[in-house]
Rosetta silent file (secondary structure, phi, psi, omega in degrees, C-alpha in Angstrom):
SEQUENCE: XXXXXXXXXXXXXXXXXXXXXXXXXXXXXXXXXXXXXXXXXXXXXXXXXXXXXXXXXXXXXXXXXXXXXXXXXXXXXXXXXXXXXXXXXXXXXXXXXXXXXXXXXXXXXXXXXXXXXXXXXXXXXXX
SCORE:     score description
SCORE:     0.000 S_00000001
   1 L     0.000  -29.316  179.671  170.182   93.008  138.530 S_00000001
   2 H   -62.319  -38.630  179.242  167.418   90.411  138.738 S_00000001
   3 H   -65.324  -38.964  179.547  169.100   88.342  136.025 S_00000001
   4 H   -63.334  -42.984  179.813  172.398   88.362  137.901 S_00000001
   5 H   -62.911  -44.871 -179.905  170.669   87.135  141.057 S_00000001
   6 H   -64.745  -41.886  179.344  168.889   84.337  139.168 S_00000001
   7 H   -64.818  -37.847  178.138  172.068   83.315  137.394 S_00000001
   8 H   -64.421  -35.539  177.456  173.942   83.238  140.715 S_00000001
   9 H   -62.894  -46.404 -179.802  171.287   80.887  142.140 S_00000001
  10 H   -65.337  -41.526  177.823  171.798   78.480  139.243 S_00000001
  11 H   -63.299  -34.444  178.619  175.592   78.786  139.520 S_00000001
  12 H   -62.848  -40.459  177.307  175.373   78.023  143.250 S_00000001
  13 H   -68.192  -37.643  177.482  173.674   74.724  142.469 S_00000001
  14 H   -63.504  -44.102  178.676  176.252   73.977  139.806 S_00000001
  15 H   -64.343  -42.121  178.357  179.070   74.693  142.268 S_00000001
  16 H   -61.901  -37.842  175.843  177.400   72.563  144.937 S_00000001
  17 H   -62.325  -39.821  176.985  177.197   69.734  142.413 S_00000001
  18 H   -62.780  -42.592  179.763  180.935   70.086  141.775 S_00000001
  19 H   -64.050  -45.990  179.577  181.650   69.923  145.507 S_00000001
  20 H   -63.071  -35.358  178.127  179.440   66.859  145.954 S_00000001
  21 H   -62.015  -35.605  178.902  181.135   65.204  142.994 S_00000001
  22 H   -76.632  -32.865 -175.273  184.469   65.573  144.765 S_00000001
  23 H   -84.979  -35.435 -175.848  183.132   64.422  148.153 S_00000001
  24 L   -98.387  120.489 -175.629  180.939   61.475  147.121 S_00000001
  25 L   -81.628   57.776  176.599  182.876   58.629  145.485 S_00000001
  26 L  -117.803  151.238  179.372  180.203   57.706  142.924 S_00000001
  27 L   -81.339   56.684 -179.881  180.529   57.828  139.130 S_00000001
  28 L  -113.930  129.539  179.003  177.880   60.563  138.871 S_00000001
  29 L   -63.384  149.168 -179.003  178.632   63.771  136.956 S_00000001
  30 H   -59.918  -35.828 -178.899  178.667   66.967  138.969 S_00000001
  31 H   -63.312  -32.625  179.209  175.955   68.479  136.792 S_00000001
  32 H   -68.750  -41.708  175.645  173.554   65.688  137.793 S_00000001
  33 H   -57.775  -46.827 -179.573  174.118   66.413  141.485 S_00000001
  34 H   -62.436  -42.734  179.313  173.392   70.081  140.835 S_00000001
  35 H   -65.216  -40.943  179.060  170.276   69.339  138.791 S_00000001
  36 H   -64.684  -43.233  178.011  168.913   66.952  141.401 S_00000001
  37 H   -62.876  -43.047  177.754  169.492   69.494  144.159 S_00000001
  38 H   -62.679  -43.436  177.691  167.824   72.232  142.116 S_00000001
  39 H   -58.811  -47.543 -178.039  164.892   69.923  141.371 S_00000001
  40 H   -63.032  -41.927  179.841  164.470   69.018  145.043 S_00000001
  41 H   -68.556  -32.274  174.743  164.572   72.636  146.205 S_00000001
  42 H   -71.546  -41.340 -178.199  161.999   73.563  143.554 S_00000001
  43 H   -64.565  -40.674 -179.178  159.829   70.557  144.402 S_00000001
  44 L   -90.510   12.609  174.605  159.859   71.311  148.128 S_00000001
  45 L    59.759   27.519  173.464  159.236   75.016  147.445 S_00000001
  46 L   -72.474  -42.120  172.798  162.504   76.119  149.045 S_00000001
  47 L  -116.881  133.827  178.611  163.177   78.055  145.858 S_00000001
  48 L   -88.996  152.150 -179.812  160.242   79.240  143.773 S_00000001
  49 H   -56.851  -35.459 -179.367  160.229   78.926  140.003 S_00000001
  50 H   -61.090  -24.285 -179.446  159.928   82.714  139.771 S_00000001
  51 H   -69.864  -20.201 -178.390  163.374   83.009  141.376 S_00000001
  52 L  -133.455   11.018 -170.445  165.051   81.486  138.302 S_00000001
  53 H   -62.536  -50.936 -174.488  162.405   81.724  135.570 S_00000001
  54 H   -65.456  -44.700 -179.202  163.851   84.400  133.258 S_00000001
  55 H   -68.793  -35.257  177.066  167.421   83.089  133.272 S_00000001
  56 H   -62.348  -43.187  177.396  166.161   79.526  132.807 S_00000001
  57 H   -61.943  -41.219  178.486  164.232   80.593  129.708 S_00000001
  58 H   -62.007  -47.803 -178.797  167.340   82.333  128.392 S_00000001
  59 H   -63.840  -37.972  176.240  169.553   79.296  128.987 S_00000001
  60 H   -66.210  -34.568  179.345  167.026   77.007  127.303 S_00000001
  61 H   -66.249  -32.335 -178.648  166.910   79.390  124.356 S_00000001
  62 L  -105.469   15.928 -175.158  170.663   79.199  123.787 S_00000001
  63 H   -59.294  -30.906 -178.584  171.049   75.541  124.708 S_00000001
  64 H   -61.815  -27.827  177.666  172.067   74.566  121.184 S_00000001
  65 H   -63.470  -31.141 -178.119  175.282   76.561  121.658 S_00000001
  66 H   -68.362  -15.535 -179.942  176.260   74.187  124.465 S_00000001
  67 H   -89.839   -5.772 -179.003  176.457   71.323  121.960 S_00000001
  68 H   -61.946  -47.123 -179.597  179.136   72.986  119.814 S_00000001
  69 H   -59.180  -39.657  179.649  182.125   71.652  121.842 S_00000001
  70 H   -69.173  -32.885  176.713  180.870   68.069  121.625 S_00000001
  71 H   -66.273  -40.168  177.304  180.319   68.465  117.880 S_00000001
  72 H   -64.763  -40.101  176.403  183.899   69.688  117.470 S_00000001
  73 H   -62.076  -35.533  176.690  185.094   66.698  119.493 S_00000001
  74 H   -62.490  -42.855  179.676  183.127   64.473  117.150 S_00000001
  75 H   -65.256  -38.662  178.448  184.962   65.946  114.158 S_00000001
  76 H   -65.214  -25.057 -178.918  188.303   65.379  115.879 S_00000001
  77 L   -95.113   22.215 -177.221  187.383   61.710  116.319 S_00000001
  78 H   -57.350  -42.732  177.288  186.696   61.201  112.604 S_00000001
  79 H   -60.009  -38.310  177.648  189.313   58.439  112.150 S_00000001
  80 H   -67.155  -36.669  178.826  187.740   56.556  115.038 S_00000001
  81 H   -66.518  -36.198  178.409  184.295   57.104  113.528 S_00000001
  82 H   -63.719  -35.340 -177.118  185.426   55.638  110.224 S_00000001
  83 H   -80.383  -43.102 -173.679  186.537   52.490  112.005 S_00000001
  84 H  -119.404   21.172 -173.724  183.682   52.067  114.513 S_00000001
  85 H   -57.415  -41.870 -178.267  180.978   54.338  113.073 S_00000001
  86 H   -66.191  -40.698  178.042  178.298   51.690  112.687 S_00000001
  87 H   -63.743  -43.385  178.342  178.729   50.507  116.280 S_00000001
  88 H   -61.882  -42.789 -179.476  178.546   54.096  117.552 S_00000001
  89 H   -63.478  -44.570  178.801  175.437   54.756  115.465 S_00000001
  90 H   -62.355  -44.512  178.509  173.712   51.605  116.741 S_00000001
  91 H   -61.494  -43.171  179.075  174.576   52.418  120.331 S_00000001
  92 H   -62.196  -43.790 -178.682  173.319   55.976  119.842 S_00000001
  93 H   -67.634  -47.255 -178.827  170.036   54.857  118.267 S_00000001
  94 H   -63.562  -46.011 -179.060  169.341   52.112  120.801 S_00000001
  95 H   -65.831  -33.678  176.940  170.198   54.287  123.803 S_00000001
  96 H   -62.618  -45.454  179.677  168.047   57.126  122.426 S_00000001
  97 H   -67.830  -33.488  175.623  165.017   54.846  122.216 S_00000001
  98 H   -64.463  -44.527  178.549  165.703   53.492  125.702 S_00000001
  99 H   -62.708  -42.854  176.992  165.835   57.057  127.058 S_00000001
 100 H   -57.713  -47.304 -177.680  162.606   57.907  125.193 S_00000001
 101 H   -63.708  -47.516 -179.193  160.878   54.850  126.651 S_00000001
 102 H   -64.222  -43.461  179.040  162.050   55.363  130.215 S_00000001
 103 H   -62.120  -43.027  178.760  161.229   59.077  130.100 S_00000001
 104 H   -62.244  -44.889  179.308  157.772   58.361  128.699 S_00000001
 105 H   -61.990  -46.613 -179.741  157.022   55.759  131.359 S_00000001
 106 H   -62.546  -42.066  179.041  158.180   57.993  134.198 S_00000001
 107 H   -62.618  -42.943  178.264  156.157   60.898  132.811 S_00000001
 108 H   -61.138  -43.398  179.978  153.034   58.731  132.562 S_00000001
 109 H   -64.843  -42.405  178.428  153.452   57.543  136.141 S_00000001
 110 H   -64.472  -37.403  178.230  153.980   61.088  137.417 S_00000001
 111 H   -67.480  -38.344  176.335  150.904   62.278  135.536 S_00000001
 112 H   -62.625  -44.212  179.589  148.809   59.449  137.061 S_00000001
 113 H   -63.331  -44.856  179.628  150.022   60.368  140.533 S_00000001
 114 H   -63.159  -41.903  178.531  149.310   64.057  139.935 S_00000001
 115 H   -64.110  -41.169  176.816  145.822   63.283  138.565 S_00000001
 116 H   -61.349  -45.213 -179.888  145.062   61.076  141.579 S_00000001
 117 H   -64.018  -40.460  178.831  146.218   63.806  143.962 S_00000001
 118 H   -65.894  -39.930 -179.833  144.174   66.443  142.116 S_00000001
 119 H   -68.131  -37.034  176.877  141.041   64.280  142.163 S_00000001
 120 H   -65.364  -42.626  178.742  141.458   63.616  145.899 S_00000001
 121 H   -64.394  -39.962  178.661  141.908   67.351  146.539 S_00000001
 122 H   -65.762  -40.091  177.459  138.843   68.154  144.434 S_00000001
 123 H   -64.650  -40.394  178.820  136.756   65.590  146.329 S_00000001
 124 H   -66.873  -36.794  179.907  137.905   67.034  149.652 S_00000001
 125 H   -69.266  -33.223 -179.563  137.114   70.560  148.491 S_00000001
 126 H   -74.275  -25.828 -178.192  133.599   69.565  147.433 S_00000001
 127 L   -82.028    0.000    0.000  132.852   67.998  150.838 S_00000001
């Protein structure tokens, strides 16, 4: 029953993302709204990680299955790939490296902030 409860929590965020996607006229996918809301509620300790931990591990474990539909769509677009394949490959490679770079930079900045906060807390605890 615990898994059902955890899965329902994740589905609630997904549904809320769908609703926000319909209400807010921005070109943002519904899944991003849901992920941002889930992140914020976890960050502000409204929902604890333990509330969704087991189902999250399960979903991460089977994540490769979620890529099957896009792979099938890729096969269906084979004539288009023959015509524009090099452009698609270049765009894919360049955008991948941009995502790697941006993700790395953001992670470094977050780690610096966390280290600063931890050192300040440690100094306060020692005093």
